[in-house]
N, C-alpha and C positions, 0 to 999 in steps of 0.2 A: 281308814286304818293305814298306818305306815310303819309296821313292825320291822320292815327291812330297808328303811330309808338309808341309802348310801351303801348298802351291803352288796358284796360281789357274789354272784351265784353262777354255777355251771349247771345246765340241764342237758343231759344227753337224751337222744330220742325225742327231740323237740319239734319235729316236723308235723306232728299230729297227735291225736289221742291224749293220753295222760300227760306226756311231756309238754305238748303245746298248752294244754289247760294250766299246767303248773307254771310254765314260763309267764303266761299272761297274768296269773294271780300274783306272782312275785313282782312283776312290773307295776301292777296297780298299787302295790305296797312299797314302791320306791326303790326296788333293787335294780342293780346293773347286771345284765345277764349275758352269758356266753351260750349261744344256741348251737349245740353240737349234734350233727346228724349227717347221714349220707344222702338223704333225699333233698337235693339242693333246691328245686323249685318250691316244694312244700315248706322247707325250712325258711326260705326267703319270705314266704307268705306270713309265717309266724313273726319274723322280724318286722314286716310292714304293719302287722296288727299291733305290735308294741309301739313302734315309733310314731304311728299315726295318732296315738293317744298321748304322745309326749314322753314315752318311756325310753330307756337306754338299753341297747343290746348290740351284740356283734354276732355274726354268723361264722361258723367254722365247719368245714367238711371233714368229719372225723369218723374213722373206723376204729371203734373202741377195742377191737382185738389186736390192733397194731400199736405196739408200745411207743414207738417214735411219735406217732400221731397223738397219742394220749398225753405224752410228756409235753409236746408242743402246745396242746390245748390248754393245759394248766399253766404253763409258762406264759403264754400269750394273755391269758386271763389276769394273771398276777401283774403283768406289765401294764395292761390296759386299764385295769380297775384298782390298782394299788393293793393287791392282796386277794385272798380268797376266803370267803366266810361260809359258804354253803355249797355242797356238792350233791346233786340229785342224779343218781346213776340209774337211769330209766331205760336206756337203749336195750333192745332185746329182739329176738326172732323166735318164731314158732318152729315146728318141724312138720315133715310129711306125716300125716296121720296114718299110722300103721302099727302092727304088732312088732315087738322088739326084734324077733328073729327075722323079720322082713326088711329091717333097716341095715344100712351098711356103715362102714367105718368113717367114710367121708362125711356122712350126715351127722354122725356123733361128734366129729371134730368141729364141724361148722357151728352146731348149736352150743357146744361147750366153749368155743373160742369167743363167741359174742356174749352169751348170757352169763358165763362164770368167769372166764379169764378177763373179759372186758370189765366186769365190775371190780375184780381184783386190781387191774392196772389203773383204773380210775381212782380207786381208793389209795393205792400206793403213792401216786403223785399228788393227789389232793391232800392227803394227810401230811406229806412232807411240807407242802406249802403252809398248811394250817399250823404246823408245829413252830414255824418261825414267829407266829404272832400269839401262840398259846391259846387259841380258841378256834372253834368251828363246829359245824354240824354236817353230817353226811346222812343221806336217806337213800337206800337202795330199794328198787322195785322188785319184789318177789312175786308171789302168785298164790292162788288157791292150790296150784300144783306144787307149791313149796311145802305144803303141810298135808297133802293128800296124794292120790295117784289117779288122775283122769285116764280113762281107757284110751289106748292108742297114742299116748304121748310120753313114753318112757324117758326119752332123752331130755325133753323139755322139763319133765318132772325132776329128773336128776339134777339138771342145771339149777333149777330154782331152789331145790333142797340145799344145794351147795351155797347159794347166795345167803340163805338163812344162816348157815354155819359160818360163813365169812363175816356176816354182820355181828353175830354173837362174839366171835373171836376178836374182831377189831374193836367191838364195844368195850370189852374188858381191858384190852391192851392200851387203849388211848384215852379212856375216861380220866385217868389220873393226870393227863396232860391237857385237859380242858377241851378235848374233842369228843363229841358225842356221835356215835354211829348207831342208826336205827334203820328199820325197813318198813315198807308198806306192802301189804299183800292184797292185791285186787282179786275179786272174784270175777264174775261174768260182767265185763265192761265193754261198752260200745266204742271200740277203737278201730283204726284202720287194719291192724293186725287181725282182729276178729272178723271184720267184714271180708278181708281177703280170704280167710279160711272158709267163710261161708260160700264164696264163689267157687273155690277149688274143691271143697268137700261138702256137698249137699247133706250127706249123712251126718257129718259132724255138726252142721248147722242145726239139723233137726234135734240132735242131742242137746245142744246148748239151749235152744228154745224150750225144750221139754224140761231141762234142768231148772231154767229160770222160773218155770211155773210150779214144778213139783219139788225141787230140792232147795231152792232159795227161799227162806222164810219170808223175805220182804216182797217176793213174787214179782221181781222185775230185774232187768240188768241195770248196772250202774252207769251214770253219766261220768265222763272223765273228770269233770269239775269236782265231783264228790271225792275222788281220789286226791285231786290237787289240794283240797282243803285239809286233808289228813297230812299230806306232805308238808304243807306250810306250818301246820301245828307242830310237827316233829322238829322242824327247823327253827322254831321260835323259842323264846325264853319260857313260854308256857309249858314246854316239855323239858325243862332244864334238869329234871331228875330221871329222865328216861334214857336208858343205855342198853344197847344190844337187843332191843325189842322188835319183834316182827308184828306190827299192828295189822291185823286182818280187817280189811274194809270190803267185805264180801256178802253183805246182806244176810249174814248168819249162816252161810254155807258150811263153815268149818266148825260150827258148834257141835260137840259130841252129844 
């Protein structure tokens, strides 16, 4: 398949997990990719995985909460690849697992600046670039926490609910201009962010493992490549009539 032959794609959070899997899938289908992440060694590994198979990509060290860096990321992509066709806004962080009253202002600011402000900034400059050509697709990564409320993750939950709202608002604002904005909501997925939480919070790890068996109807965690498949679908012409949708890819966790 080569649905994205010659297309220009930005993937944030591309150093591992869902971002890496998504970048690899886009590369296999012919896209030229900007790999944006702060984890330089891991992101370079993603680049090498792509180029070793004959794909085209560049690496950028980007903090998505910094407007100047996001603006430069988009401008560089447009210059290098002659425009921008797809933006995958996947970069995100978790929080210290604790009850809301135990957390402080700096922790709130950190989570919101990356998870919510970062998505807004990426969309701001991606949309501006896409408006010049009158087409494009943006996919934001939300979470099961964007439609529910996991225990001990209030800030993360609020940030992901916010991304759902941004996706809906941008979806209706820019659909008339040929730009589709949607989101993918992962459930329990085996990513570096999750495994880091397992190391730091054994109790949280136990909750996730238990949920995977008791709460997830499919009875397992997801592989990042399963989320990548959904992201590529939303970026493709197969999803040409989907706008402002938060597609839950969570093994049935969010079904009422």
